[in-house]
Phi, psi and omega in degrees: 000139182293143181299323180294320175295318181301320183291324183284324175296324184292317183291323173296316178295327178282334178285339173086012182213145169233125182259147179273153184298129187292323179291327179295321179296316183294323180294321180289334180283322188267345189253117180291328182298320185290330178285329177292322179294321189289344177281334185251342183215143184280145176273129175277138176227169186247133179269121178249120178300146179271178178225187182278348175250344180228122176291147183290166175292159177249160186239130183289144176300141177093357178250165180243156182248143178243130181254132179291139188295152184279138180278122176266151190255127180269136176250102177289135176236130179229155169218163184265011180276135178249126183297133181290164184286129185297329178290319172303311180303322180289318182299316182294326175295320175301312183291327173296322180290321175297320178294324176298317183289316181302323179289327176298311180304309175303320180291328172294322180295316181292320180298331179293334178278348178242031175292126188283351182256324181204106174203156178304327182294314184293318179299320179295321181292321179293322179296309183301321177295321175298323181285329176294313176303319175299314179298319182294317176301317179300316184290321178297327177286329176293312181306309181301315175302319179299320179293327179288309176310315181294324175293323177295322186288326176292324181286331176292320185286327174293318179298318180298322178298315181294312182292329174299314178304318182294315178300316178300319175300313181300313179302320181287337178279342185065029180273341176227160180254155182288146179223145184292139183274128184288142180276135179254006184287144177285149176297144184273138179258135182293131183293143174269167180273141184292129177285169181279171182299149179287173178292159178292134184298141178218178184291337171283149182282142179236162182235141178230123182241133171241120184294161187279112182209178171271127180231112179303308181195108182232151178210132176236152178242136179250109184260139176227189174293151178311129177053029169273164173267139182239122180264137185229142168242118189241135168233124188236129175250116185231134169238113181092214185264102176211155185223142165237126184240128178241129188231124174272175185290335181274357180103347180293140194229140168234142186234135175236126177240000174214170182293127187192171177230160175206150180228161176054039177283140184239133176217160175271132184296146353283154173250136185247135174255114174251124181217148185203156180223167173283172179301333183253017186244166172226155171216150175210148190197153176237130180238119171262131185216155172206162183241154184220115186264141177302340177289350179303328185253013182235120178255109184262353188260007181296307179257348173230100180302333182270000181285158173217161183264135183234152179245125174292162180298340179275356179096013187254128181275145173206163187266141172248108191281157190287336185224146176293349177270359174247129182221181174108160182304323181241027174059040183257353179257133180237136177247130178258115182288348180276077176281178180296319177295327181290319182292328177292320180296325185280349179064047179292322182296314183283350180083013173285341177183188175215161183263136182224150170293124180272110178263012176283337178261114180282356185246349183230131175280099183228168178243163179218139176266127174259110193266154184298332181280007177093359181259167177228151183179203172264001177194162182231145174252169181285105179260010183083002177241166175233161178211139184256125181290140170287174177290134171055049192293137178223127175276115174268147183284138173055042177238119184253114185224139175295138176256120179290131185222154176232124177291136184288144173297150184278350174227158178085188181281128183289153183198150183269207179289135183089004182249156178240115177287164173300136183109350170093357180276151185226156181222141184227172174233132181278189189282342181268358173092002178266126183291138171234145179206167178247138177063016176221167182252138182254135183228132180251120185251129177272114180208169169287118191227180185273142168263135172305129174256000000 
């Protein structure tokens, strides 16, 4: 309601009077016709609000008033935004949901390697901490022994000084003659040549032998498959001051400083053998080794023949499925991206195209439409041609294959292969996939298309 009209009506109500139009009252008093009409029908009058200088019109009893309708104002509103295609929005939402699921599976797989209560990484850390504690205790023992040797050395030096003074006195008195001092140095051994690396570790046991010689500093690697476990049986012979150190990829170490044997030592591939001797010492050893992969006990190809087993850096095995549409710990869960909505977008019912699994993206389970006109995308339009989907259609990347299509008849009910349009013409497909028809045209279109899986 207009603001001015509201204010006028409010003023009229406050003044407490509504007056009838004077002209209307006079006409009613002098006209017999008006009097006769008033007895059978009420007379309509217009109300005029009064003001401070002019009183409003009055209304006679028995009459009704009519107020003109308020004029409403229209405010046009426009914008330059075009709503997106609902099909594309839905497809993008489905793709995003699949990516979220794939990311969740990957996070769950990675999280299993970092379980704070029980995981290979925690076990390696615990083993490393135990070895550090052992080395620390050994070092403390060496420090105590070194201190004792230092005290003995100080005492021996004092004795040598005292004895030297005696000999100096004897030499000055000419009581003794000089004699050659016998050498107590041990003979020096010619160093041997470091041997080459042993053969690659396999599931069958192999042997690596190093003959007993002096080796200034040598290193050999026992190589196996990535992140596999290598088991060793070691027999070491040491003469003098020599050391053999065996180190795995994760840092676990076994050290030999005297003649000894050890069996069933386990290290992560590759394993490094470091050995060295003093100039007058020798070392020789034999290592029997074999590898054992965590994948030996995990079969990933039962449900997915193209799946493979991979081993994480922590040594844990898991299945890597051949397609993002195949999931699960053993690749037993399959997702079909060609849902009812996807087939509808591809026009599969009408024969305009068909929905196929898109194998070009190795991380997303997605679909692609293969259209009868030889194009591909997220939807197909009616091009006047039809196409029949193969079994289990899959779009391979960069693969060009002729797509058999059949042009729709100009009259009658549209139909693909195996349908009969009005007029009696039929279309069929032979064993090679080329369409043949009577009273219709067969077209072969070359495009990137699905391959049957």
